[in-house]
N, C-alpha and C positions, 0 to 999 in steps of 0.2 A: 609677571611671576605665576608660575603652575597655582592650580587651585589646592588649598592641605588638604589630604584626606584623613579620614577618621582617624585611621591607625597614627598617621604621622603625629595628628596635633594631641593626641594623647600621648606619646613618647616623647614630645616637647613638654607637654607637662609635666610629667613625670620626674624627667632627666633634667630639663631647662627650668623649671620654675616655674612657669607660664601660671599667672594667675586666671582663675578661671572668668578675672572680668576684663580680660584682656581682648580688647575690641575688635566685633567682625569673625568673631570664632563660629556662631548659629550661622552666619553665612557663607563660610569655608565648607560647614557640614553640611549643609543645605545643596549648594553646588555638587558635592560629592557624594550624595543619598540617594540616587537614584542609581546610579552605576555601581556603587558598592560591591563586590561580591557576595560579603558575608551580611548585606543588608537585611535583618530580621524583616517579615511583612507587618505591615501596621494593618489596621481595622479601622474604615469608617461604617459604623451604623446608624441608618436613618429608619429611626422610628415615628409610624405612624401613628400618634396618639390616638386612642378609641377605637382602633379595629377599623381598617382600612377596606371600602370595599372592593373587593379585589376580583368578582365578576366582573368590573363596570374598567377595570383596567389591565388585567392582564388573560381572564379565562372568559372571553364576551361567550354569549350563548344567541347568538342570530338567528333568529325566527321561531324561538321560544317565547313564551307570554316572560317566562324570568327575565327573557335580554334586557330589557329596557332599550330605551330609544335611541341609545349610544350605537356606533358602526366602529369598524374591525377597521385597521389599517394596516397597509403592507410595513413591514421592517427591512433592514438592510439585509436579512436572513431571507431565501426566499422561502415562502411556505408558512413563515413563524411570524404570527399574526396578533397584534394587540389592540388597544382602545384606540380611541381619536384623540384621546385629548394629550398624549403622550407623545407628539410627533419628532421633540428632539429626540427623546431616549430612543426612538425608532433607529435611528440611525445611526444607534451603537449597540443595536443587538448581537453584532457578532461579538460581544466581549460580557454578555449577558446569558445567565439562565434562568429561566424561570420554573420554580418547584410548582406545578397545580394540584400536587396532591396534596396538602398539609392538611393532617386529620387530627384533630386533640377535642378536649373534652370538654376543657374548661370555659364557660359562656361570663366569669365575674372578669370584671376589667382586672384588678389588683389581682389574682389570684391566678388569670391567665398572664398577664404582663409578669408576675414573678416567674412562672415556668418558661416562658418564652427566654427570658433573660439570664435563668439561672441553668434550664435544663433539669428542675427539679420542682415538686408540688412543696408548700411550705409543710413541714413537717418538724414538730415539737419544740425542740431548744436549739435544732442545727439552725444555721445563720450560712446559708448558701451565699458564695459569692457570686456576682453578676459576670458575664461574659467579656466584661470591661476589667472587671477586677482581674480576672484570669488571665486575659491578653498583658494585661500591662506587667505580672509576676513573671510569664514565660517571655515575654518577647520585648520586656522595658528596657532601658539605660538604667542601672542603678547609680551610676554618676551623674545625671544627666540635671541640668538644672530645671529643665521644664519637667510638669508631671507628666507620669506615662498614661494617665487615663484622664479625658475632658470629658466630661457632658455639657453640651452646650441646649439652650433651650431644654431643659429637663422635663421628664413627666410633669400631669398635675398631680395633684393631692392622690383620687381615686385610684390613679395607674400605678402609682408608687407605693400603695400599702404594701408595709411587710418587705420594702426593699432596704430602708436604712442608707446606709451612706453606700450602698453597695458593693464594697467591701468583703462582706459576711466574714468567714473565722480566718480570711486570708490577714485579716487586720488593716489599720488603717493605712499604712504605706502606700497600699492601691487602691484607696479611696479615690472617685472620681474629683477633681477641681471642677465644680458647679459654676457654670456662665451661664446669663441668660434666666434666672430664676424667675424676675419681675417683669418681663419682657413687655407684657402689656401696656406696665405703669412708664417704659422710657419713651422720651421726646420722638427717637429713631432708632433703626439695627444698628447704627454703630452704639449709642448709649446703651441698647439691650444688652451688647456684647461687649460691653466693656468690663475687666477686672477690677474693680475698687483696689483701692490703698495699696498698688505698685509702687509707688512714686513715694522716694522718704519725704517726712515734712519740710514745708520751704524753708524754716528758719533752719536748718540742720545743712552744714556741708559733709562730704564723703566722711571726712575722718571722723570728725563727731560722732555720725552714725556709726562709722565701722566701732570706734570706741565702745558707744552703748550697748552695740550686739556683742561686743567681745565683755561686755560685762555681764550681759544676762547669760551668755553661754556657762561663763564660769559657776555663777549662782545656777540654773539649772544643772551643770553637772555635778556640782557638790548635792543638788537637791536628788539626785537619780541617784547618786552611790549610796546615800543614805535611807533611801526608800525604792531598791529594786523593785519593778511590779511592771505588768502588760500597761499597765493604765499611764505610768510614768513614763515609759518608754514609747507609748502612743502621741502621749502630749508633747516629747522631745522631736519625734520622726515628725511631727505635724509645723513644728515650730521652724525646723531645719530646712523642712519643704519650702515654708513661705518665705525663707532668708534665701533661697537660691532664688526663687521664684522674682524677687524683687531686684535682681541684678539688670541692668538696663539690657542687655543682649536678648536675656530671656526672658523682658515684658515686651521689649518689641515686637517680637513675633504674634500679641496679641493686637497690635495696631494694625488697622487695614487703609489707613490713609495714606501708604506709600502706594496702593495696588492703580493700574489704571484704572480710570473711569470707564473705560469702553470693556476692561474685564468686568468690575464691578456689575455694569449694566446687563453684562451676559448674565453672571449669576443670579439676578434680580435683586431689586433694593429692598428686599423682604429680610425681618430673621431668620428665614431659612435658608435662602437663597445666599444672606453674607456671613449665615453660619455653616453652611459647605464654604464657601470661600475661604474662614479663619481655620477648618478643618483640613482643608489641602495645606496651609501654611505651618500646622502644626505638623501633618504624618511628614511634611517636606523638611522640618527641623527634627525628625525623628520621634516624635510622640507615636507610641505603640497603638493608645485607641481611643477613637473619638466619636463621640454620640451625637449626633444633629435630629433634634426635633421637630415634627410637625403637625401641630394640634389639629383640634376641628373633626377627625374622621367617623366620630360615634352620629354617626348620619340615619337618627330613627325619625328624621321629618325632612322634606326639600333634599332628597338624598338625590337628585337628578338638575340640582342647581347646585349643591354646595359641593360637589365630585368635581364637576368641570372649574371650579374657582382654584379648589385645594391642588388638583391634578394640575394647573396651570403653574403656579409657583413652585411644584414638586418637580416638574420639567424642564423649566428654566433651571434650576438648583443643580438639580442632579449631573442633567446633562452640563452643565459649563464643568463641573466639577468633574466628570470623565474624561471631558477634551482637555481641560487643564492638567490634570494627570499627566494623561497621554502626551503631550506636549515638553512635560519638563522630565519625561523619562519615568515617572514613578507609578504608573497604572500597573505596571508588572509587578510591584511591589506594595500593594492598596489592595485591601480586598473593601470591597465593598456589598454590605447588606442592607437589605432594604426589606422590614415586614412591620407590622403592628401585631398587639395580642390575640387578634383572629379576625373571620373575615365578617362578611354582610351576608343574610337571607337572601338565595335567592329570589324568592316571593317579595314582592313588593307589599308592603301593610299601607291601612290607612290613610298613612298620613304621608304617602309618597315617599316612606323611605325605606329605610329594610334593617333589619335587628339583627342581634349578635349572633353568630352562626361559624362557631370553630368545627364543625363538622369539615368542611372543603372549603379549602380557601387557598391562596398563592402566597408564595414569600421569593424573595429573589436575591441572585449573588453576583457578582461583577466583579471586572477586574481581576486581581493576581491572584493564582490559586486556581480560578475557575476555568473550566470549558466552557465559552460563550458559544450562542447563536444556538440553543436549544429551548426547549420545555419538556420536564422531566416530569411524570408521571400524567393523570387526566381524572377529569372528574365526567359524570354522564351528561347526557345531551341538555337536561334539568336544573344543572349543577348542584343537585341536592348530596351528592355522593361521588366520594373517590374511586374509581372505576381500577386506576392501576398505579401502581407504586406508591402506597397510602405512609405518609411520614410526619412521624411523630416530632414533637419539639425536641427531645434528643437526637433524634436522628439527625435535624437540623443543626442541632447546636456542635455535634460530632462531626458535622461535613464541614461547619466554618472552621473548625478545629485543626481539623487536617489541612484545609486550604491556607490556614495560617503557621502551618508548622508546628503544632501540638499536638502534643499524643494528647487525644480523648481518655486512653484508660489509665492516664498518672494519677495517683493518688496524692492529695493534701491531708496534713495532721487539722483536724478540725478544731471545733470548739468544744464537742463533746469525747473527744479523748480518742477517739478512732478515726484512721485515715476513710476519707471520701475521693472518689473518682470524680475526675471533671467535668465528666458525661457517665450518667450509668450506662452500667455494664451492659445492657441487651441494647444499646443504640445502634442502628446500624447505617452509618453515613453513607452518603450517594456518594460514591465511587466514579458512576459517570460522567461528574461536574468537577472532579477533582483531578488538576493537571499532574 
């Protein structure tokens, strides 16, 4: 039997009365996902909590005292070199573009993270949505059982200051499903990435569960009719979302147990590595935005011991993700963004570490919508300043939006009663990166 296309499935669902619980529909959609001409691009954000030392990864300064002990290595692209601790990523550089000219102003973790995720600085009563919420609104499937926005191993408290649920004025419909918030307490990566309470209680059969849900829906509908307001609508949206997520076909996407052991080993048996594997499963099933976090980059001390350890985890998970997406025909429709809230100082401090440094650092784009095999912008020989193509947070997010097929100048109604653009109107996207 040929694979069931997305369009054919929807037609059968509407015309033939096919229930959303019908077995196998997620597999059918996943098989069709890579080749479907109308598939919107998904985005995977690899968020490096704490501010990664990009001078040791993407923009090394060999021969200068600021350069440190690490060496450059050649990549798949002649003349384009990166740090020695990303050897597997080096083999994928033809699909990767490095922005070596990020120049921002915020050196505080919370404020900088807010700006890099939303494109805006915190401002009065305005609650700006993150990139994940914007992507979920513009590229998400409103009838899907799976959430359009998923955050795996969310940022720590300091990094998340002011972000709230991440949806901002777009509302809770576009807020992320949080996974792995307490990964440090979990006995294994699988446990850390498990979504709790997806299965129905063991003493209920399917019919009994449906009856209870039907009764609750009736009561909620009557309550909402008597009290129409935004809070009620938000509560109902969250409830409906949770119920859809509990359906076996949707819940199964979060189960990594069926993946081959060899593939799981390639990703790395770490929360980040397995989070990257889960991200692949989610975008394969049509999820618009997935964030995977890797914490530990706040290397004020022992930078040259900690960066190699973190980079090994990053290199395994990210390179396996690139290859897996490519093998499944999904790399052309999946944009990967790598960044943290800022970089680290070129000069080394007394604790053999590097401090917060927003003035000159690197971010990386890969996969769908990106012209890979290039480095954009340039820092000076000492790494202290940007000498070519300075790039702001709004510039980068406008570039990401264009790569995702989202108009960065589109406006959305806000919580303060005025329209606000997806990205600031003065943003200059890096058109040389976007296909």
